[in-house]
N, C-alpha and C positions, 0 to 999 in steps of 0.2 A: 503493500500501499504506501503509493509516496504523496506525499502533502507537498504544495507549495501556496505560498502568500501573495497574493496578490495587492491587497489591503488592509494595513495595521492599524490604521488613524481613526480617534473614534471624533464625534461630535461633528466634524466641519474637516474638508482636506487643508493640508497646512502645504506651502511649495515653499523651494530656497535652498541655496547651499546648506546650510545649517541642519537641515532635515531628512537632506538625500542617503546618507547612507543607511536610517531607519525607514523612512518613505512614509509621504504626505497624502497617499489615498485612503477613503474609508474601508471599514471591512469587505473582503471579500476572499476569499480561500478556496481551493479547487484539492480534492482528491480525484489519485484514479489508482485502477487495480484491475487487471486482464480485460484491459481495452473498454473499462466503462467509470463513467466521470460522475463526482457530486462537486457541486459549488454548491458554496455555504456564503449567503447574503450577495448583496448584489449594489455595497455601497460603490464609490467613481474606482477603485479597482478592477471594475469588472470589465470595464471600457478597456484596458491593455488584455486583460483574458480575453475579451470577445476577438480582438484583433490578433493576438496568437491562436485562436481557435479558428480563422476566417483561412492561413494558410494550410490547412487539411481539411476539407469540407466531401463530405457533408458534417454537421455537427450534431450530437446526441448527446444530454446530459439530463440530469435528475440537481432540480435547483431545493433549497431546503432554507428557507428564510428562520431566521432567529426570533423576529418583531420588526414589525414594520412601523419605525422611528424612520426619519428620513434618510439618514447616515448609511441605512442598511438596505435603503431601496433604489437612491438617487445614482447610482449609478445604470439601472434597466434601459431608459432612452438612448444610453449609447452601444448597447451591447448590439456589434453587429450584425451575429448571427440571426438574431429574432428577427431582421428583417428577411432573411431567406426562406425562400418556401421548404427547402430541403431540410430545414432544422428542424428535431422534434425536442421539445424540451416538457419535462414532467415537473409542477412546480409546488410545492408543497408550504403552504401559511400556516403560519403558527396558531395551534387551538381548534374547538371542534366547531368553528366557523371558520376555518383560516381559506377554506377555499373561497367564499366569497370573498371575504376582509382584502386578501391579495389579490384577485382582481380588481377589486374596487380601487386599490391603494394605488397600482400602478395605471389603472386608469386615468384617475383624476389628476396626477401627478405629469401627465402628456397632456391635459387639457386645456384649452385658453384659461387667463394669461401665463399660466408658467411654462406652456411648450408650443411649439408650432407642429409639431406631429404627433398626432393621435396614436395611441395604442392599436386601434384598426389597422394603422399601416405597417404595422410588422406582422409577417406573413406565415412565423413559422408554427406550424401544429405546438399549440400550446394545451395540456393538461394539466388542470388547476388542481389540487386533492389540499386534504386538511392532515395537519402534522394533529393528530391529538398525543398527548403526554400518555405516557405508560402501554403505549400502540406500542406496535413494530413494522417496520417498514421494511420489506427485502426488494433489492433491485441488484443485478448480476448478481458481484460477490456478494455487496455488502449487507449486513444486519445492522439496519439504523433503529436506535431505539429516543424518541424524544422525551426531554423532560422538565420540568417547572422550575424556572428561576426565579429570586426575586426582583425585579427591579419597577419603574412606575409602570403602568400600561400592561405588564408582563411581557415575560422572555421566555424562550426554549433553546434548553441546551440539548444538544446533541451527542448521542455514543454511537459511535461507527466501529465495528466488528468486522474483519477481513482480514482474508492470509492469515488467522494467529493472533492476530494484533487488534489490540485497543488504544482507539482516538477520541478524544471527549472536548468538543468545543462549546465554549460558555462566556461567550461577550455578554456586556450589560449585563454584570450582575451584582450590587453590593452585598459581601459576604464578607464574615469575619469566621476566621477556625473557631467560635465562642459561639457564633451565630447559624454555624456548618448543620442544618438537616441532615438525619440519617439517613432519609431517601435520596438525600444528592448526596451522601459519602456514599451510601453504597455503590451506588452508580460510577463513580469514580473511582473506586479501590482497586487497585493496581492497573490503571491503564498507562500504556507505555509513553505518550503523550498527552497532556492536559494543554488545553490552548484556556487561560481563564483572563479574565478582566483585571486590568492593574493600570488603570489611569490615573491615579494620584498617589503623591507621596501621602507617609501620615502627616505632616505638618498639613498641605495643603486640606486631606478631611476632616482632621480637627478644625480647621480654620486659625492655625496659627499663620499660615502664608494664604492671604486673600481672606473670601467668604469660606464658612464652615460650607463642608462637602457632603455631611451626610443627608441621604436620603434622596440625591440626585441618581443614583441609581449605578453607581457604580462601585470597585474595591480598591485596595492601596497596594503598592506592590510585596509588603510583607505579608500582609494579611494572603495575595496568592502563593505566594512561597509555604506559606505555615498550612494553608489548605493543602501543598502540596504533597507537604513530606507528610502531613497525617492519613493522608490517601492512599500512600507507599505510589505515586506518578511515576514514570521514567524519568519523564522530560518534562519542562514546565517553559511556555511560549510567555511571556508578559504579550498582553493584547490592548488594544484599543486604545493607545498612547493617547495622551491629552495632545491635542492640536495645539496647545503655545510651549509645549517641551522639545527642546530643539537636540539634536543627535547626542550629546554630552550627559542630556538632563536624563535622556534613557537610561543609556548604559551607566549612569552612574546609579539610577533605581534598579540596573538590573544586578550590580555589585553588592546593593546592601540585601537586595535578596536573596543573593548565594551564601550571605550568613546565615542562614533560616533552613535553604534547599539547596546544594550545589549546584545542583543540576537547572538553574535556571539560565532563560535568555530572554534577550527581547526578540517579539516576532519582528522582521524584517520581510519588506516588499522584496517578492522574489525568492527567498530563502525556499530550498526545497532539504524535505526529507525524505529519507526512507526509510519503512518501517518494517520488521522481518526481517 
């Protein structure tokens, strides 16, 4: 199972030489195994992924959305494969009504005055479905388990099992080791790789630097590392970097996280990892 990061930033995209090493695009990950492809979230990183996929058409993928806040859907209007009639996309919206909610959000963001090209202009075959926590999604070699995460308006994490490996994607979650629910801990137990929200430093979260961030729906680098240590993860990728954090700040946060969990590192755009 191969993982590639296409967007690792949170809230809004960043640009400039001081974020170039980590990357400035918002959330988007790609998983591949045995010729099958999963795409997690459709932040601005989806545009570059789409450009890459256009080099080897036709495109077939399963897209899974953690939630529908704008930084996780805003790249979809720029996803070139979606305009091709040969493309096949199976698209999972979060929650029991995820099918309807996802289609509605994607359509509305492409309506005037937001965007000049409507969703109906996309000629790809799109099969909208719902990702229900506790259920199981099976496609190709992948067995995918959605589960609830604490975040304003809700968020879904995904556990992916394939090739004898376990991978967990947990963006946009406000969680400490003390608040870690047993059901979430059970899902994450022993994962080979854990992608976990780590947007804030402890000083930012507590309000010692800037306004307090409690209740904003995101975790700290230290809390992410403590959780990874507790669940026995193989590797931790700190994710959903704050748009105001430059490369050196993100690297410093990863170094602090390693004091609590040595296998911590920042998620970086274009980073590839192979599991198994």
